[in-house]
C-alpha positions in Angstrom: 31.9 -14.8 10.1 29.7 -17.2 7.7 26.4 -15.7 6.3 23.3 -17.7 6.0 22.1 -18.4 3.1 17.7 -18.2 2.4 16.9 -20.5 0.1 14.4 -20.6 -2.5 12.0 -22.6 -0.7 12.4 -20.4 2.3 11.7 -17.0 0.1 8.1 -18.9 -1.1 6.7 -20.0 2.4 7.0 -16.3 3.6 6.2 -14.6 -0.4 2.9 -14.4 -0.3 1.0 -15.0 -3.7 -0.1 -11.5 -4.8 3.5 -10.5 -4.1 4.9 -13.1 -6.8 2.5 -12.2 -9.4 1.4 -8.5 -8.4 3.1 -7.5 -12.3 -0.2 -5.5 -13.8 -1.2 -3.8 -10.8 1.8 -2.0 -10.6 2.2 1.8 -8.4 1.9 4.3 -11.4 0.5 7.4 -12.1 -0.3 9.0 -16.0 2.1 10.3 -17.8 -0.7 13.3 -17.8 -0.2 13.7 -14.4 3.1 13.6 -13.7 3.9 15.5 -16.5 1.7 18.4 -15.2 3.1 18.0 -11.6 7.0 18.4 -13.7 5.8 21.8 -14.7 4.4 22.9 -11.6 7.6 22.1 -10.1 9.6 23.6 -12.8 7.0 26.8 -12.1 7.6 27.2 -8.3 11.3 26.3 -8.4 14.3 27.6 -9.8 14.6 24.2 -12.0 14.2 24.4 -16.1 10.9 22.0 -17.2 14.7 20.9 -20.1 16.0 20.2 -16.7 13.3 18.4 -14.5 13.0 16.1 -17.7 16.7 14.9 -17.8 16.0 13.8 -14.6 12.8 12.2 -15.0 12.1 10.8 -18.1 8.7 10.4 -19.4 7.8 8.0 -22.0 7.7 9.0 -25.5 3.5 10.7 -26.8 2.4 9.3 -29.3 -1.2 7.9 -29.8 -0.2 5.6 -26.5 0.6 8.6 -24.4 -2.8 7.8 -22.5 -2.0 4.7 -21.4 1.8 5.1 -20.3 2.7 5.1 -16.3 5.0 6.7 -14.6 6.1 4.4 -11.2 5.2 5.9 -7.5 8.3 6.0 -6.9 9.3 8.5 -9.5 6.1 10.5 -8.9 6.8 10.8 -5.2 10.1 11.7 -5.6 9.5 14.9 -7.9 6.7 15.7 -6.0 9.3 16.0 -2.6 11.8 17.4 -4.5 9.6 20.1 -5.0 8.2 20.7 -1.7 11.6 20.5 -0.2 13.2 23.2 -3.1 10.1 25.8 -2.4 10.4 24.6 1.4 6.4 24.9 0.6 4.7 22.8 3.0 1.7 23.1 1.3 3.5 22.1 -1.8 1.2 19.0 -2.7 -2.2 21.0 -1.8 -1.7 23.5 -3.7 -0.1 21.6 -6.7 -3.9 20.0 -6.3 -5.9 22.7 -5.9 -4.1 24.2 -9.6 -4.3 20.6 -11.4 -5.7 21.8 -14.9 -8.3 19.5 -17.0 -5.3 17.8 -18.8 -4.2 16.3 -16.1 -6.3 14.2 -15.5 -7.3 13.6 -19.0 -10.3 11.0 -20.1 -11.1 10.4 -16.5 -11.8 14.3 -16.5 -14.0 14.0 -19.6 -16.1 11.5 -18.1 -16.6 13.6 -14.9 -17.4 16.7 -17.1 -20.1 15.1 -19.0 -21.6 13.3 -16.1 -25.1 14.3 -15.1 -24.5 14.9 -11.9 -21.7 15.1 -8.6 -23.0 11.8 -7.7 -22.6 10.3 -11.2 -19.2 11.8 -11.4 -17.9 10.6 -8.0 -18.9 6.8 -9.1 -17.2 7.5 -11.8 -14.0 8.4 -10.1 -14.6 5.7 -7.7 -14.4 2.8 -11.4 -11.9 4.3 -13.8 -9.8 6.4 -10.8 -6.6 3.7 -12.5 -6.7 5.6 -15.4 -4.7 9.0 -13.2 -3.1 6.6 -10.5 -3.0 2.8 -9.2 -1.7 4.7 -5.7 -4.8 4.3 -3.8 -8.6 4.0 -4.5 -11.8 6.3 -3.6 -14.7 4.3 -2.2 -18.1 6.5 -2.4 -20.8 5.4 0.5 -24.1 6.6 0.8 -25.0 7.8 5.1 -28.2 8.9 6.3 -27.2 12.2 5.5 -24.4 12.8 3.6 -21.7 11.6 1.1 -18.7 9.9 2.1 -15.8 9.7 -0.1 -12.4 8.1 0.9 -9.1 7.1 -0.2 -7.1 4.4 0.7 -3.4 4.1 -0.3 -2.5 0.9 -1.8 -1.6 -1.3 1.0 1.9 -2.4 -0.3 3.1 1.1 0.3 5.0 1.5 3.2 6.2 5.2 2.9 4.0 7.7 1.3 4.8 11.8 1.3 1.2 13.6 2.8 1.8 15.9 -0.4 0.5 13.0 -2.2 -2.6 12.4 -0.3 -2.7 16.6 -0.3 -2.7 16.6 -4.1 -5.5 14.1 -4.7 -7.7 15.5 -1.7 -7.7 18.5 -3.1 -7.8 18.1 -6.8 -11.2 16.4 -5.9 -11.9 19.5 -3.8 -11.2 21.8 -6.7 -12.1 19.9 -9.9 -15.6 18.7 -8.0 -15.9 22.9 -7.6 -15.3 23.2 -11.0 -17.6 20.9 -13.1 -20.5 22.3 -10.9 -19.8 25.6 -11.4 -20.4 26.2 -7.5 -18.0 27.4 -5.1 -18.8 24.3 -2.7 -17.3 23.2 0.4 -17.6 20.0 2.1 -19.1 19.5 5.4 -15.4 17.8 6.6 -12.7 16.8 5.4 -10.5 14.5 7.2 -6.9 14.1 6.9 -4.4 11.1 8.0 -1.2 12.9 8.4 0.3 15.0 11.1 0.4 19.1 10.7 0.1 22.2 12.4 -1.5 23.9 9.5 -5.6 22.7 10.1 -6.3 26.3 9.8 -4.8 27.0 6.5 -6.7 23.9 5.1 -9.8 25.0 6.7 -9.4 28.4 5.2 -9.2 26.8 1.9 -11.7 24.6 1.8 -14.0 26.4 4.4 -15.1 23.7 6.7 -13.4 22.0 9.5 -10.4 19.9 9.3 -9.2 16.8 10.9 -5.0 16.1 10.9 -3.9 12.6 12.2 -7.4 10.7 11.2 -7.9 7.3 11.1 -8.8 7.4 7.2 -8.6 10.2 4.4 -12.2 11.6 4.0 -14.3 13.8 2.0 -17.6 14.4 3.6 -20.2 16.2 1.0 -23.8 16.5 1.6 -26.4 15.3 -0.1 -27.3 18.4 -2.0 -24.5 18.7 -3.1 -23.8 15.3 -4.7 -27.4 16.0 -6.4 -25.6 19.5 -8.0 -25.9 18.9 -12.2 -22.9 19.2 -13.4 -23.0 21.9 -16.0 -21.6 20.3 -19.6 -23.2 17.0 -18.6 -24.4 15.0 -22.5 -25.5 11.5 -21.5 -24.7 10.3 -25.5 -21.1 11.5 -25.1 -20.5 10.3 -21.6 -21.2 6.6 -22.7 -19.0 6.8 -24.9 -16.5 7.8 -23.0 -17.1 5.2 -20.4 -16.6 2.8 -23.9 -13.2 4.2 -24.2 -12.4 4.3 -20.5 -12.8 0.4 -20.6 -10.7 -0.4 -23.4 -7.9 2.0 -22.2 -8.3 0.2 -18.5 -7.7 -2.8 -20.5 -4.8 -1.6 -22.4 -3.3 -0.2 -19.4 -3.3 -3.9 -17.9 -1.3 -5.5 -20.8 1.2 -2.5 -21.5 4.1 -4.4 -19.3 5.2 -7.1 -21.2 8.7 -6.6 -20.9 8.3 -5.5 -16.9 7.3 -8.8 -16.8 9.8 -10.6 -18.6 12.6 -8.6 -16.9 11.1 -9.2 -13.4 10.0 -13.2 -13.2 13.6 -13.4 -15.3 15.2 -11.7 -12.5 13.0 -13.5 -9.5 14.3 -16.5 -11.3 17.7 -16.0 -11.0 19.0 -13.4 -8.6 19.8 -16.0 -6.0 22.2 -18.2 -8.3 23.5 -14.6 -10.8 25.0 -11.2 -10.9 22.1 -9.2 -11.7 22.5 -7.0 -14.8 21.1 -5.5 -17.5 23.4 -7.4 -20.0 23.1 -10.3 -18.1 19.2 -10.7 -17.8 19.3 -9.5 -21.5 21.2 -12.4 -22.6 18.9 -14.5 -20.7 15.7 -13.1 -22.2 17.5 -13.2 -25.8 17.4 -9.7 -26.4 20.1 -7.0 -27.2 20.6 -4.9 -23.9 20.1 -2.2 -25.5 16.6 -2.8 -26.9 15.6 -4.3 -23.8 16.4 -0.5 -21.9 14.6 0.9 -25.1 11.7 -1.6 -24.4 11.4 -1.0 -20.7 11.6 2.9 -21.5 8.7 2.9 -23.5 6.5 0.8 -21.0 7.4 3.3 -18.6 10.2 1.8 -16.8 14.0 1.3 -16.4 15.8 -2.0 -15.8 17.5 -0.8 -11.9 13.2 0.2 -10.5 12.7 -3.1 -11.4 15.5 -4.5 -9.4 15.0 -2.1 -7.5 11.3 -2.7 -6.6 11.9 -6.6 -6.5 14.8 -6.2 -4.0 12.3 -3.6 -1.7 9.6 -6.2 -1.7 11.8 -9.2 -0.9 13.4 -7.5 1.9 10.3 -6.2 3.5 9.0 -9.8 3.2 11.2 -11.3 4.8 11.7 -9.0 7.4 7.7 -9.4 7.7 8.4 -13.5 8.1 10.0 -13.1 11.2 13.7 -13.7 9.3 16.3 -11.3 11.9 19.1 -11.7 9.9 19.5 -8.8 8.3 23.6 -9.1 7.2 21.5 -12.6 5.1 19.4 -10.2 3.6 21.2 -8.0 2.7 23.6 -10.7 0.9 20.8 -12.6 -0.7 19.2 -9.4 -2.1 23.3 -8.2 -3.5 24.0 -5.3 -1.8 27.7 -5.3 -1.7 27.7 -3.6 2.3 25.3 -3.9 5.0 25.2 -0.2 5.2 24.6 0.0 1.6 21.2 -2.5 2.4 20.5 -0.1 5.3 20.5 3.1 3.3 18.5 1.4 0.4 16.0 0.3 2.9 15.4 3.7 4.7 14.7 5.4 1.0 12.3 2.0 0.7 9.6 2.7 4.2 11.3 6.1 5.4 12.7 3.5 8.5 15.8 1.8 9.1 15.2 -2.3 9.2 16.3 -2.5 12.9 13.1 0.0 13.3 10.9 -1.4 11.1 11.5 -5.1 12.5 9.7 -3.2 15.3 6.9 -2.2 13.3 6.6 -3.9 10.3 3.2 -3.0 9.4 2.6 0.4 10.1 3.2 3.4 7.2 5.3 5.9 7.1 3.4 8.9 6.8 6.2 12.2 6.2 
């Protein structure tokens, strides 16, 4: 049977501009936060730090450690590994509870020097990308309380509930720490299924709604007005200047990712995608290219895998039902290989995704 070729024009018609040019806004976490998770996985499993570092290598430290990033996929993979090996269904929750100041790096010191918990929450909303670009925090004032919502990035199709638990537990734990008070939320809402609501309730000492429409903390106005113990206005202002600079650095620290991404996208329809081929087109030694990508926190295989994922999802969303053609176009040797990759990306097979393409898959 002849395989139908999907032309570049057809692909451009189905790809949104934001997906084609989404280079800077990569889904990632800081190396500090990832390193904290790596050591926690080692602590709670039989895996050594050295073995985990071989499987999940961090970029070198030095002066750039603050802005070095680890991909969301790598972060989630490590979180899932820890949960699976430990057999702990509350792995993310417990990791979030114990995460140290160091794991939040500059964002931690910003909130520690804030005047009140409300200012700290507003700084979290503004500078969350220093730690993670997986989602976004939003602070809303209501008549009797404040709502702090967390929304995952809309491009995420497969999200582990451990990641969500770690984020919200980290917020609550750190809020208690900076005001030195065992304050409790009014209510916590979680978007995932679960049979352990009573455990969450016992830890947070408040009602917990599972399978909610959003992830949300409700905090009283009295608690949000609590003073931060180590508040320092002058230090906080200086740290905000530093934080703004770091955000700019994060947004411009993907030079080789950008080059490789664009080159692969321009040539994948006509060229066999391999490191040496793309390096030649960029007039760079393959080892040098590999090293430069590693310094930015990425690998060639990760970029190619991300492009395949992005194109596959976009083409299916664009009503292309020829899965054989999509697999061929994305250079999978067999249809079964494409099916396995797609399930790894989204938690569903291509056929299952076609049936309900917009639904976020939580595991």
